[in-house]
N, CA, C and O atoms as CSV, one atom per row, in Angstrom:
chain,resi,resn,atom,element,x,y,z
A,1,SER,N,N,-37.246,140.838,-145.134
A,1,SER,CA,C,-38.628,141.259,-145.287
A,1,SER,C,C,-39.541,140.037,-145.269
A,1,SER,O,O,-39.112,138.916,-145.541
A,2,MET,N,N,-40.784,140.276,-144.948
A,2,MET,CA,C,-41.757,139.195,-144.818
A,2,MET,C,C,-42.344,138.841,-146.187
A,2,MET,O,O,-42.705,139.728,-146.960
A,3,VAL,N,N,-42.436,137.557,-146.479
A,3,VAL,CA,C,-42.989,137.091,-147.749
A,3,VAL,C,C,-44.479,136.835,-147.561
A,3,VAL,O,O,-44.890,136.171,-146.609
A,4,VAL,N,N,-45.284,137.369,-148.476
A,4,VAL,CA,C,-46.729,137.170,-148.407
A,4,VAL,C,C,-47.040,135.736,-148.830
A,4,VAL,O,O,-46.561,135.284,-149.870
A,5,PRO,N,N,-47.836,135.014,-148.035
A,5,PRO,CA,C,-48.183,133.640,-148.408
A,5,PRO,C,C,-48.934,133.609,-149.732
A,5,PRO,O,O,-49.770,134.468,-150.011
A,6,ARG,N,N,-48.621,132.608,-150.536
A,6,ARG,CA,C,-49.290,132.432,-151.824
A,6,ARG,C,C,-49.612,130.962,-152.011
A,6,ARG,O,O,-48.926,130.098,-151.464
A,7,PRO,N,N,-50.652,130.672,-152.780
A,7,PRO,CA,C,-50.942,129.268,-153.070
A,7,PRO,C,C,-49.872,128.687,-153.996
A,7,PRO,O,O,-49.195,129.426,-154.711
A,8,VAL,N,N,-49.728,127.398,-153.977
A,8,VAL,CA,C,-48.731,126.727,-154.820
A,8,VAL,C,C,-48.930,127.104,-156.281
A,8,VAL,O,O,-47.959,127.300,-157.012
A,9,GLY,N,N,-50.201,127.206,-156.716
A,9,GLY,CA,C,-50.511,127.543,-158.107
A,9,GLY,C,C,-50.025,128.917,-158.529
A,9,GLY,O,O,-49.955,129.195,-159.726
A,10,ALA,N,N,-49.686,129.787,-157.584
A,10,ALA,CA,C,-49.144,131.103,-157.916
A,10,ALA,C,C,-47.653,131.031,-158.220
A,10,ALA,O,O,-47.078,131.971,-158.769
A,11,VAL,N,N,-47.026,129.905,-157.860
A,11,VAL,CA,C,-45.586,129.759,-158.031
A,11,VAL,C,C,-45.250,128.814,-159.186
A,11,VAL,O,O,-44.333,129.077,-159.965
A,12,ILE,N,N,-45.996,127.717,-159.290
A,12,ILE,CA,C,-45.772,126.735,-160.359
A,12,ILE,C,C,-47.119,126.332,-160.947
A,12,ILE,O,O,-48.161,126.526,-160.321
A,13,ASP,N,N,-47.091,125.770,-162.154
A,13,ASP,CA,C,-48.317,125.258,-162.760
A,13,ASP,C,C,-48.745,123.996,-162.031
A,13,ASP,O,O,-47.923,123.127,-161.743
A,14,VAL,N,N,-50.035,123.900,-161.733
A,14,VAL,CA,C,-50.572,122.712,-161.075
A,14,VAL,C,C,-51.676,122.121,-161.947
A,14,VAL,O,O,-52.385,122.849,-162.643
A,15,ASP,N,N,-51.813,120.818,-161.905
A,15,ASP,CA,C,-52.841,120.147,-162.695
A,15,ASP,C,C,-54.156,120.037,-161.944
A,15,ASP,O,O,-55.225,120.066,-162.553
A,16,HIS,N,N,-54.086,119.911,-160.623
A,16,HIS,CA,C,-55.285,119.710,-159.813
A,16,HIS,C,C,-55.169,120.503,-158.518
A,16,HIS,O,O,-54.080,120.679,-157.970
A,17,THR,N,N,-56.312,120.975,-158.045
A,17,THR,CA,C,-56.356,121.727,-156.801
A,17,THR,C,C,-57.437,121.166,-155.899
A,17,THR,O,O,-58.573,120.970,-156.331
A,18,VAL,N,N,-57.088,120.908,-154.647
A,18,VAL,CA,C,-58.070,120.499,-153.656
A,18,VAL,C,C,-58.461,121.766,-152.900
A,18,VAL,O,O,-57.617,122.427,-152.295
A,19,ARG,N,N,-59.734,122.091,-152.942
A,19,ARG,CA,C,-60.217,123.332,-152.337
A,19,ARG,C,C,-60.703,123.093,-150.920
A,19,ARG,O,O,-60.720,121.958,-150.444
A,20,CYS,N,N,-61.085,124.131,-150.271
A,20,CYS,CA,C,-61.674,124.186,-148.929
A,20,CYS,C,C,-60.622,124.140,-147.836
A,20,CYS,O,O,-59.506,123.657,-148.029
A,21,CYS,N,N,-61.013,124.653,-146.695
A,21,CYS,CA,C,-60.162,124.652,-145.524
A,21,CYS,C,C,-61.041,124.460,-144.299
A,21,CYS,O,O,-61.755,125.390,-143.922
A,22,PRO,N,N,-61.022,123.313,-143.671
A,22,PRO,CA,C,-60.189,122.160,-143.993
A,22,PRO,C,C,-60.651,121.492,-145.284
A,22,PRO,O,O,-61.760,121.737,-145.758
A,23,VAL,N,N,-59.797,120.653,-145.844
A,23,VAL,CA,C,-60.087,119.978,-147.109
A,23,VAL,C,C,-61.358,119.157,-146.963
A,23,VAL,O,O,-61.536,118.426,-145.988
A,24,ASP,N,N,-62.250,119.291,-147.964
A,24,ASP,CA,C,-63.479,118.511,-147.999
A,24,ASP,C,C,-63.153,117.099,-148.486
A,24,ASP,O,O,-62.522,116.938,-149.531
A,25,THR,N,N,-63.570,116.091,-147.754
A,25,THR,CA,C,-63.236,114.697,-148.071
A,25,THR,C,C,-63.690,114.312,-149.470
A,25,THR,O,O,-62.920,113.718,-150.225
A,26,MET,N,N,-64.925,114.639,-149.828
A,26,MET,CA,C,-65.443,114.264,-151.140
A,26,MET,C,C,-64.708,115.006,-152.258
A,26,MET,O,O,-64.467,114.440,-153.324
A,27,ASP,N,N,-64.353,116.260,-152.020
A,27,ASP,CA,C,-63.597,117.023,-153.004
A,27,ASP,C,C,-62.216,116.405,-153.188
A,27,ASP,O,O,-61.731,116.303,-154.315
A,28,PHE,N,N,-61.576,115.991,-152.096
A,28,PHE,CA,C,-60.269,115.353,-152.173
A,28,PHE,C,C,-60.344,114.063,-152.992
A,28,PHE,O,O,-59.493,113.817,-153.847
A,29,ILE,N,N,-61.360,113.243,-152.730
A,29,ILE,CA,C,-61.516,111.983,-153.467
A,29,ILE,C,C,-61.748,112.260,-154.946
A,29,ILE,O,O,-61.194,111.568,-155.800
A,30,ASP,N,N,-62.565,113.270,-155.257
A,30,ASP,CA,C,-62.821,113.639,-156.646
A,30,ASP,C,C,-61.538,114.069,-157.347
A,30,ASP,O,O,-61.273,113.642,-158.471
A,31,VAL,N,N,-60.745,114.907,-156.695
A,31,VAL,CA,C,-59.488,115.383,-157.281
A,31,VAL,C,C,-58.505,114.224,-157.447
A,31,VAL,O,O,-57.819,114.138,-158.466
A,32,LEU,N,N,-58.433,113.342,-156.465
A,32,LEU,CA,C,-57.542,112.192,-156.549
A,32,LEU,C,C,-57.934,111.280,-157.707
A,32,LEU,O,O,-57.067,110.815,-158.448
A,33,GLN,N,N,-59.222,111.022,-157.870
A,33,GLN,CA,C,-59.677,110.183,-158.981
A,33,GLN,C,C,-59.366,110.830,-160.320
A,33,GLN,O,O,-58.978,110.147,-161.268
A,34,ARG,N,N,-59.534,112.141,-160.402
A,34,ARG,CA,C,-59.223,112.844,-161.649
A,34,ARG,C,C,-57.730,112.760,-161.959
A,34,ARG,O,O,-57.337,112.594,-163.113
A,35,ALA,N,N,-56.902,112.875,-160.920
A,35,ALA,CA,C,-55.449,112.805,-161.110
A,35,ALA,C,C,-55.015,111.408,-161.533
A,35,ALA,O,O,-54.149,111.261,-162.395
A,36,LEU,N,N,-55.612,110.379,-160.931
A,36,LEU,CA,C,-55.210,109.003,-161.227
A,36,LEU,C,C,-55.776,108.470,-162.542
A,36,LEU,O,O,-55.080,107.798,-163.302
A,37,TYR,N,N,-57.047,108.779,-162.799
A,37,TYR,CA,C,-57.734,108.157,-163.936
A,37,TYR,C,C,-58.087,109.119,-165.053
A,37,TYR,O,O,-58.508,108.693,-166.129
A,38,GLY,N,N,-57.923,110.392,-164.815
A,38,GLY,CA,C,-58.308,111.379,-165.816
A,38,GLY,C,C,-59.813,111.598,-165.797
A,38,GLY,O,O,-60.571,110.776,-165.281
A,39,SER,N,N,-60.224,112.701,-166.361
A,39,SER,CA,C,-61.645,113.020,-166.384
A,39,SER,C,C,-61.881,114.170,-167.342
A,39,SER,O,O,-61.039,115.053,-167.503
A,40,ASN,N,N,-63.040,114.139,-167.973
A,40,ASN,CA,C,-63.423,115.268,-168.809
A,40,ASN,C,C,-64.500,116.109,-168.123
A,40,ASN,O,O,-65.155,116.936,-168.758
A,41,LYS,N,N,-64.670,115.890,-166.836
A,41,LYS,CA,C,-65.656,116.611,-166.041
A,41,LYS,C,C,-65.232,118.078,-165.912
A,41,LYS,O,O,-64.069,118.383,-165.645
A,42,PHE,N,N,-66.192,118.968,-166.106
A,42,PHE,CA,C,-65.909,120.394,-165.979
A,42,PHE,C,C,-65.830,120.802,-164.518
A,42,PHE,O,O,-66.548,120.265,-163.674
A,43,ASP,N,N,-64.956,121.752,-164.224
A,43,ASP,CA,C,-64.892,122.326,-162.884
A,43,ASP,C,C,-66.123,123.198,-162.661
A,43,ASP,O,O,-66.661,123.783,-163.601
A,44,ARG,N,N,-66.558,123.278,-161.412
A,44,ARG,CA,C,-67.668,124.163,-161.073
A,44,ARG,C,C,-67.232,125.613,-161.232
A,44,ARG,O,O,-66.081,125.962,-160.970
A,45,THR,N,N,-68.166,126.446,-161.664
A,45,THR,CA,C,-67.863,127.867,-161.767
A,45,THR,C,C,-68.917,128.719,-161.066
A,45,THR,O,O,-68.684,129.904,-160.830
A,46,GLY,N,N,-70.067,128.146,-160.731
A,46,GLY,CA,C,-71.119,128.902,-160.056
A,46,GLY,C,C,-70.681,129.348,-158.678
A,46,GLY,O,O,-69.694,128.844,-158.142
A,47,THR,N,N,-71.408,130.289,-158.102
A,47,THR,CA,C,-71.054,130.814,-156.789
A,47,THR,C,C,-71.881,130.165,-155.684
A,47,THR,O,O,-72.905,129.533,-155.940
A,48,MET,N,N,-71.415,130.335,-154.464
A,48,MET,CA,C,-72.040,129.733,-153.290
A,48,MET,C,C,-73.460,130.230,-153.046
A,48,MET,O,O,-74.263,129.508,-152.455
A,49,CYS,N,N,-73.787,131.422,-153.477
A,49,CYS,CA,C,-75.127,131.965,-153.209
A,49,CYS,C,C,-76.219,131.020,-153.678
A,49,CYS,O,O,-77.241,130.876,-153.007
A,50,GLY,N,N,-76.020,130.383,-154.807
A,50,GLY,CA,C,-77.013,129.438,-155.307
A,50,GLY,C,C,-77.222,128.279,-154.350
A,50,GLY,O,O,-78.356,127.854,-154.130
A,51,GLN,N,N,-76.139,127.760,-153.776
A,51,GLN,CA,C,-76.263,126.663,-152.818
A,51,GLN,C,C,-76.984,127.118,-151.554
A,51,GLN,O,O,-77.793,126.374,-150.999
A,52,CYS,N,N,-76.700,128.322,-151.102
A,52,CYS,CA,C,-77.378,128.844,-149.909
A,52,CYS,C,C,-78.883,128.938,-150.161
A,52,CYS,O,O,-79.694,128.550,-149.320
A,53,LYS,N,N,-79.235,129.459,-151.330
A,53,LYS,CA,C,-80.653,129.609,-151.650
A,53,LYS,C,C,-81.338,128.247,-151.733
A,53,LYS,O,O,-82.460,128.091,-151.251
A,54,ARG,N,N,-80.676,127.262,-152.339
A,54,ARG,CA,C,-81.250,125.914,-152.422
A,54,ARG,C,C,-81.393,125.284,-151.044
A,54,ARG,O,O,-82.296,124.477,-150.820
A,55,ASN,N,N,-80.508,125.648,-150.118
A,55,ASN,CA,C,-80.586,125.120,-148.754
A,55,ASN,C,C,-81.599,125.886,-147.902
A,55,ASN,O,O,-81.885,125.488,-146.773
A,56,GLY,N,N,-82.143,126.984,-148.437
A,56,GLY,CA,C,-83.116,127.776,-147.697
A,56,GLY,C,C,-82.500,128.575,-146.561
A,56,GLY,O,O,-83.174,128.881,-145.577
A,57,THR,N,N,-81.224,128.913,-146.691
A,57,THR,CA,C,-80.500,129.631,-145.643
A,57,THR,C,C,-80.756,131.129,-145.745
A,57,THR,O,O,-80.822,131.674,-146.847
A,58,ASP,N,N,-80.899,131.791,-144.614
A,58,ASP,CA,C,-81.042,133.244,-144.603
A,58,ASP,C,C,-79.738,133.892,-145.048
A,58,ASP,O,O,-78.650,133.401,-144.749
A,59,CYS,N,N,-79.865,135.000,-145.767
A,59,CYS,CA,C,-78.691,135.698,-146.289
A,59,CYS,C,C,-78.060,136.562,-145.201
A,59,CYS,O,O,-78.755,137.310,-144.513
A,60,PHE,N,N,-76.756,136.458,-145.050
A,60,PHE,CA,C,-76.030,137.253,-144.061
A,60,PHE,C,C,-76.073,138.741,-144.395
A,60,PHE,O,O,-76.066,139.580,-143.495
A,61,PHE,N,N,-76.117,139.073,-145.695
A,61,PHE,CA,C,-76.177,140.482,-146.085
A,61,PHE,C,C,-77.469,141.132,-145.609
A,61,PHE,O,O,-77.486,142.327,-145.317
A,62,ASP,N,N,-78.557,140.359,-145.527
A,62,ASP,CA,C,-79.817,140.889,-145.001
A,62,ASP,C,C,-79.672,141.302,-143.542
A,62,ASP,O,O,-80.445,142.117,-143.039
A,63,GLN,N,N,-78.675,140.733,-142.865
A,63,GLN,CA,C,-78.406,141.045,-141.461
A,63,GLN,C,C,-77.255,142.045,-141.318
A,63,GLN,O,O,-76.804,142.333,-140.210
A,64,GLY,N,N,-76.779,142.579,-142.475
A,64,GLY,CA,C,-75.691,143.547,-142.457
A,64,GLY,C,C,-74.332,142.932,-142.170
A,64,GLY,O,O,-73.422,143.620,-141.706
A,65,GLN,N,N,-74.188,141.621,-142.448
A,65,GLN,CA,C,-72.919,140.928,-142.191
A,65,GLN,C,C,-72.242,140.546,-143.504
A,65,GLN,O,O,-72.908,140.215,-144.485
A,66,LEU,N,N,-70.927,140.596,-143.512
A,66,LEU,CA,C,-70.126,140.219,-144.668
A,66,LEU,C,C,-70.177,138.718,-144.895
A,66,LEU,O,O,-70.043,137.933,-143.956
A,67,CYS,N,N,-70.370,138.329,-146.135
A,67,CYS,CA,C,-70.327,136.926,-146.537
A,67,CYS,C,C,-69.704,136.875,-147.920
A,67,CYS,O,O,-70.075,137.658,-148.794
A,68,LEU,N,N,-68.762,135.964,-148.130
A,68,LEU,CA,C,-68.085,135.881,-149.423
A,68,LEU,C,C,-68.759,134.904,-150.383
A,68,LEU,O,O,-68.222,134.621,-151.455
A,69,GLY,N,N,-69.918,134.393,-150.013
A,69,GLY,CA,C,-70.642,133.469,-150.884
A,69,GLY,C,C,-71.000,134.061,-152.230
A,69,GLY,O,O,-71.198,133.323,-153.194
A,70,LEU,N,N,-71.087,135.372,-152.315
A,70,LEU,CA,C,-71.402,136.043,-153.584
A,70,LEU,C,C,-70.363,135.763,-154.666
A,70,LEU,O,O,-70.687,135.777,-155.853
A,71,VAL,N,N,-69.121,135.511,-154.269
A,71,VAL,CA,C,-68.034,135.400,-155.248
A,71,VAL,C,C,-67.234,134.107,-155.125
A,71,VAL,O,O,-66.301,133.884,-155.896
A,72,THR,N,N,-67.589,133.254,-154.165
A,72,THR,CA,C,-66.836,132.021,-153.924
A,72,THR,C,C,-67.385,130.883,-154.767
A,72,THR,O,O,-68.599,130.728,-154.894
A,73,VAL,N,N,-66.492,130.090,-155.343
A,73,VAL,CA,C,-66.922,128.982,-156.190
A,73,VAL,C,C,-67.700,127.953,-155.357
A,73,VAL,O,O,-67.315,127.611,-154.239
A,74,ALA,N,N,-68.790,127.481,-155.931
A,74,ALA,CA,C,-69.675,126.530,-155.248
A,74,ALA,C,C,-69.018,125.155,-155.163
A,74,ALA,O,O,-68.031,124.878,-155.844
A,75,GLY,N,N,-69.586,124.302,-154.313
A,75,GLY,CA,C,-69.123,122.928,-154.281
A,75,GLY,C,C,-69.064,122.285,-152.918
A,75,GLY,O,O,-68.976,121.061,-152.825
A,76,CYS,N,N,-69.109,123.064,-151.859
A,76,CYS,CA,C,-69.002,122.463,-150.530
A,76,CYS,C,C,-70.362,122.206,-149.899
A,76,CYS,O,O,-70.442,121.632,-148.813
A,77,GLY,N,N,-71.434,122.626,-150.569
A,77,GLY,CA,C,-72.758,122.458,-149.996
A,77,GLY,C,C,-73.098,123.525,-148.976
A,77,GLY,O,O,-74.051,123.368,-148.213
A,78,ALA,N,N,-72.337,124.610,-148.948
A,78,ALA,CA,C,-72.555,125.720,-148.020
A,78,ALA,C,C,-72.482,125.260,-146.568
A,78,ALA,O,O,-73.329,125.618,-145.750
A,79,LYS,N,N,-71.467,124.469,-146.261
A,79,LYS,CA,C,-71.326,123.905,-144.912
A,79,LYS,C,C,-71.247,124.959,-143.822
A,79,LYS,O,O,-71.950,124.861,-142.817
A,80,CYS,N,N,-70.401,125.966,-144.006
A,80,CYS,CA,C,-70.258,126.996,-142.969
A,80,CYS,C,C,-71.571,127.729,-142.751
A,80,CYS,O,O,-71.985,127.959,-141.614
A,81,VAL,N,N,-72.216,128.091,-143.840
A,81,VAL,CA,C,-73.468,128.828,-143.748
A,81,VAL,C,C,-74.531,127.985,-143.047
A,81,VAL,O,O,-75.309,128.505,-142.247
A,82,ASN,N,N,-74.566,126.698,-143.342
A,82,ASN,CA,C,-75.524,125.809,-142.677
A,82,ASN,C,C,-75.263,125.704,-141.177
A,82,ASN,O,O,-76.162,125.355,-140.412
A,83,LEU,N,N,-74.034,126.006,-140.755
A,83,LEU,CA,C,-73.686,126.002,-139.337
A,83,LEU,C,C,-73.864,127.381,-138.691
A,83,LEU,O,O,-73.558,127.572,-137.515
A,84,GLY,N,N,-74.366,128.340,-139.486
A,84,GLY,CA,C,-74.616,129.674,-138.948
A,84,GLY,C,C,-73.458,130.635,-139.094
A,84,GLY,O,O,-73.481,131.723,-138.519
A,85,ARG,N,N,-72.440,130.249,-139.858
A,85,ARG,CA,C,-71.281,131.124,-140.077
A,85,ARG,C,C,-71.275,131.592,-141.525
A,85,ARG,O,O,-71.590,130.822,-142.432
A,86,ALA,N,N,-70.923,132.836,-141.738
A,86,ALA,CA,C,-70.828,133.372,-143.094
A,86,ALA,C,C,-69.715,132.661,-143.854
A,86,ALA,O,O,-68.749,132.187,-143.256
A,87,CYS,N,N,-69.855,132.589,-145.162
A,87,CYS,CA,C,-68.822,131.985,-146.017
A,87,CYS,C,C,-67.558,132.835,-145.940
A,87,CYS,O,O,-67.616,134.059,-146.059
A,88,ASN,N,N,-66.406,132.173,-145.737
A,88,ASN,CA,C,-65.139,132.902,-145.674
A,88,ASN,C,C,-64.349,132.790,-146.980
A,88,ASN,O,O,-63.231,133.296,-147.075
A,89,GLY,N,N,-64.926,132.132,-147.979
A,89,GLY,CA,C,-64.301,132.091,-149.299
A,89,GLY,C,C,-63.214,131.057,-149.468
A,89,GLY,O,O,-62.372,131.203,-150.354
A,90,CYS,N,N,-63.198,130.006,-148.646
A,90,CYS,CA,C,-62.083,129.062,-148.673
A,90,CYS,C,C,-62.011,128.242,-149.960
A,90,CYS,O,O,-60.969,127.646,-150.232
A,91,ARG,N,N,-63.070,128.188,-150.756
A,91,ARG,CA,C,-63.018,127.459,-152.025
A,91,ARG,C,C,-62.410,128.297,-153.144
A,91,ARG,O,O,-62.146,127.784,-154.231
A,92,GLY,N,N,-62.191,129.566,-152.886
A,92,GLY,CA,C,-61.555,130.432,-153.873
A,92,GLY,C,C,-62.563,131.212,-154.708
A,92,GLY,O,O,-63.767,130.957,-154.670
A,93,LEU,N,N,-62.045,132.144,-155.443
A,93,LEU,CA,C,-62.839,133.046,-156.267
A,93,LEU,C,C,-63.397,132.315,-157.479
A,93,LEU,O,O,-62.654,131.656,-158.206
A,94,SER,N,N,-64.694,132.427,-157.697
A,94,SER,CA,C,-65.336,131.796,-158.846
A,94,SER,C,C,-65.002,132.562,-160.119
A,94,SER,O,O,-64.940,133.792,-160.100
A,95,PRO,N,N,-64.786,131.850,-161.231
A,95,PRO,CA,C,-64.601,132.552,-162.510
A,95,PRO,C,C,-65.846,133.339,-162.902
A,95,PRO,O,O,-65.762,134.276,-163.697
A,96,ASP,N,N,-67.006,132.965,-162.350
A,96,ASP,CA,C,-68.257,133.671,-162.635
A,96,ASP,C,C,-68.490,134.854,-161.706
A,96,ASP,O,O,-69.493,135.555,-161.842
A,97,ALA,N,N,-67.585,135.087,-160.768
A,97,ALA,CA,C,-67.779,136.143,-159.771
A,97,ALA,C,C,-67.802,137.519,-160.419
A,97,ALA,O,O,-67.015,137.817,-161.318
A,98,ASN,N,N,-68.713,138.343,-159.947
A,98,ASN,CA,C,-68.787,139.737,-160.370
A,98,ASN,C,C,-68.397,140.577,-159.151
A,98,ASN,O,O,-69.239,140.884,-158.307
A,99,LEU,N,N,-67.136,140.938,-159.067
A,99,LEU,CA,C,-66.629,141.635,-157.889
A,99,LEU,C,C,-67.240,143.024,-157.721
A,99,LEU,O,O,-67.491,143.466,-156.599
A,100,ASP,N,N,-67.478,143.711,-158.843
A,100,ASP,CA,C,-68.081,145.047,-158.735
A,100,ASP,C,C,-69.489,144.948,-158.165
A,100,ASP,O,O,-69.870,145.754,-157.316
A,101,ALA,N,N,-70.266,143.967,-158.622
A,101,ALA,CA,C,-71.622,143.781,-158.106
A,101,ALA,C,C,-71.581,143.369,-156.632
A,101,ALA,O,O,-72.439,143.780,-155.850
A,102,ALA,N,N,-70.591,142.563,-156.251
A,102,ALA,CA,C,-70.462,142.139,-154.857
A,102,ALA,C,C,-70.125,143.329,-153.966
A,102,ALA,O,O,-70.652,143.444,-152.860
A,103,ARG,N,N,-69.253,144.212,-154.439
A,103,ARG,CA,C,-68.920,145.408,-153.659
A,103,ARG,C,C,-70.149,146.309,-153.507
A,103,ARG,O,O,-70.372,146.896,-152.448
A,104,ALA,N,N,-70.945,146.409,-154.584
A,104,ALA,CA,C,-72.176,147.206,-154.509
A,104,ALA,C,C,-73.156,146.580,-153.520
A,104,ALA,O,O,-73.842,147.297,-152.791
A,105,ALA,N,N,-73.227,145.244,-153.489
A,105,ALA,CA,C,-74.092,144.549,-152.526
A,105,ALA,C,C,-73.616,144.826,-151.102
A,105,ALA,O,O,-74.431,144.982,-150.192
A,106,CYS,N,N,-72.318,144.886,-150.909
A,106,CYS,CA,C,-71.771,145.222,-149.593
A,106,CYS,C,C,-72.244,146.604,-149.161
A,106,CYS,O,O,-72.712,146.786,-148.037
A,107,GLU,N,N,-72.119,147.568,-150.052
A,107,GLU,CA,C,-72.523,148.937,-149.719
A,107,GLU,C,C,-74.004,148.998,-149.372
A,107,GLU,O,O,-74.388,149.673,-148.416
A,108,ARG,N,N,-74.852,148.292,-150.145
A,108,ARG,CA,C,-76.293,148.287,-149.863
A,108,ARG,C,C,-76.591,147.680,-148.497
A,108,ARG,O,O,-77.538,148.089,-147.825
A,109,ALA,N,N,-75.776,146.698,-148.085
A,109,ALA,CA,C,-75.997,146.019,-146.801
A,109,ALA,C,C,-75.320,146.734,-145.638
A,109,ALA,O,O,-75.458,146.322,-144.486
A,110,GLY,N,N,-74.584,147.813,-145.942
A,110,GLY,CA,C,-73.900,148.535,-144.875
A,110,GLY,C,C,-72.582,147.912,-144.487
A,110,GLY,O,O,-72.073,148.165,-143.395
A,111,VAL,N,N,-72.016,147.096,-145.372
A,111,VAL,CA,C,-70.720,146.455,-145.132
A,111,VAL,C,C,-69.672,147.218,-145.936
A,111,VAL,O,O,-69.887,147.504,-147.114
A,112,ASP,N,N,-68.557,147.547,-145.321
A,112,ASP,CA,C,-67.489,148.295,-145.990
A,112,ASP,C,C,-66.863,147.434,-147.095
A,112,ASP,O,O,-66.366,146.345,-146.807
A,113,PRO,N,N,-66.876,147.899,-148.356
A,113,PRO,CA,C,-66.264,147.138,-149.452
A,113,PRO,C,C,-64.774,146.849,-149.223
A,113,PRO,O,O,-64.252,145.862,-149.742
A,114,ASP,N,N,-64.093,147.695,-148.456
A,114,ASP,CA,C,-62.688,147.430,-148.129
A,114,ASP,C,C,-62.564,146.179,-147.253
A,114,ASP,O,O,-61.608,145.415,-147.382
A,115,ASP,N,N,-63.538,145.978,-146.363
A,115,ASP,CA,C,-63.562,144.759,-145.549
A,115,ASP,C,C,-63.763,143.538,-146.442
A,115,ASP,O,O,-63.168,142.486,-146.211
A,116,PHE,N,N,-64.605,143.687,-147.460
A,116,PHE,CA,C,-64.831,142.626,-148.440
A,116,PHE,C,C,-63.525,142.269,-149.141
A,116,PHE,O,O,-63.164,141.095,-149.233
A,117,ASP,N,N,-62.817,143.285,-149.635
A,117,ASP,CA,C,-61.549,143.049,-150.339
A,117,ASP,C,C,-60.518,142.391,-149.435
A,117,ASP,O,O,-59.798,141.486,-149.857
A,118,GLU,N,N,-60.450,142.850,-148.194
A,118,GLU,CA,C,-59.492,142.277,-147.244
A,118,GLU,C,C,-59.817,140.804,-146.972
A,118,GLU,O,O,-58.917,139.964,-146.943
A,119,ALA,N,N,-61.085,140.495,-146.775
A,119,ALA,CA,C,-61.499,139.110,-146.516
A,119,ALA,C,C,-61.255,138.240,-147.746
A,119,ALA,O,O,-60.863,137.080,-147.622
A,120,LEU,N,N,-61.482,138.792,-148.912
A,120,LEU,CA,C,-61.316,138.042,-150.157
A,120,LEU,C,C,-59.857,137.644,-150.380
A,120,LEU,O,O,-59.588,136.595,-150.965
A,121,ALA,N,N,-58.934,138.454,-149.930
A,121,ALA,CA,C,-57.510,138.187,-150.143
A,121,ALA,C,C,-57.007,136.995,-149.328
A,121,ALA,O,O,-55.930,136.473,-149.615
A,122,LEU,N,N,-57.766,136.550,-148.310
A,122,LEU,CA,C,-57.305,135.458,-147.458
A,122,LEU,C,C,-57.076,134.169,-148.248
A,122,LEU,O,O,-56.055,133.510,-148.050
A,123,PHE,N,N,-57.990,133.797,-149.129
A,123,PHE,CA,C,-57.874,132.537,-149.866
A,123,PHE,C,C,-57.656,132.737,-151.360
A,123,PHE,O,O,-57.792,131.797,-152.142
A,124,ASN,N,N,-57.321,133.948,-151.753
A,124,ASN,CA,C,-57.131,134.239,-153.171
A,124,ASN,C,C,-55.833,134.990,-153.378
A,124,ASN,O,O,-55.344,135.680,-152.483
A,125,GLN,N,N,-55.290,134.845,-154.564
A,125,GLN,CA,C,-54.084,135.574,-154.891
A,125,GLN,C,C,-54.433,137.058,-154.929
A,125,GLN,O,O,-55.368,137.460,-155.620
A,126,VAL,N,N,-53.703,137.849,-154.208
A,126,VAL,CA,C,-53.988,139.271,-154.111
A,126,VAL,C,C,-53.951,139.912,-155.489
A,126,VAL,O,O,-54.755,140.799,-155.774
A,127,GLU,N,N,-53.024,139.478,-156.361
A,127,GLU,CA,C,-52.912,140.060,-157.695
A,127,GLU,C,C,-54.193,139.832,-158.476
A,127,GLU,O,O,-54.648,140.723,-159.193
A,128,ARG,N,N,-54.786,138.641,-158.345
A,128,ARG,CA,C,-56.005,138.335,-159.084
A,128,ARG,C,C,-57.177,139.193,-158.603
A,128,ARG,O,O,-57.977,139.671,-159.407
A,129,VAL,N,N,-57.268,139.379,-157.306
A,129,VAL,CA,C,-58.331,140.190,-156.725
A,129,VAL,C,C,-58.164,141.634,-157.189
A,129,VAL,O,O,-59.145,142.281,-157.557
A,130,GLN,N,N,-56.938,142.145,-157.174
A,130,GLN,CA,C,-56.701,143.519,-157.566
A,130,GLN,C,C,-56.953,143.710,-159.060
A,130,GLN,O,O,-57.523,144.726,-159.456
A,131,SER,N,N,-56.539,142.750,-159.901
A,131,SER,CA,C,-56.761,142.904,-161.348
A,131,SER,C,C,-58.230,142.809,-161.674
A,131,SER,O,O,-58.686,143.446,-162.624
A,132,ALA,N,N,-58.994,142.032,-160.915
A,132,ALA,CA,C,-60.425,141.934,-161.153
A,132,ALA,C,C,-61.121,143.233,-160.742
A,132,ALA,O,O,-62.205,143.545,-161.236
A,133,ARG,N,N,-60.497,143.982,-159.843
A,133,ARG,CA,C,-61.070,145.243,-159.377
A,133,ARG,C,C,-60.936,146.311,-160.435
A,133,ARG,O,O,-61.747,147.237,-160.473
A,134,GLU,N,N,-59.934,146.214,-161.301
A,134,GLU,CA,C,-59.657,147.271,-162.286
A,134,GLU,C,C,-60.474,147.101,-163.540
A,134,GLU,O,O,-60.359,147.905,-164.465
């Protein structure tokens, strides 16, 4: 049978995670410095929507398109969105994410919430997404 891909953190405990796909250079350097020298710096928990708004970017939901910025942890500077592509959630699910509100936003924009869930599972542990849904 086929094994569903999972992040390393789903199999073993990890101390540090480098986010984004492809890996963001500055994020990698930050994680490496934290691993080598230690740090009491808090991880980001805000969502990408705030970065999009600060960048003055038009919202994809206003155009009836799916974007995972509503629930994705901030930190990349909204690079994909600045290039005209919707956020695909590669930084992972934010601890501050409100999945029920995001699904409701999808419905208001005419985007199927099932498409949202399917897209969200690409960079997130399926179990976490499903437990957050309940």
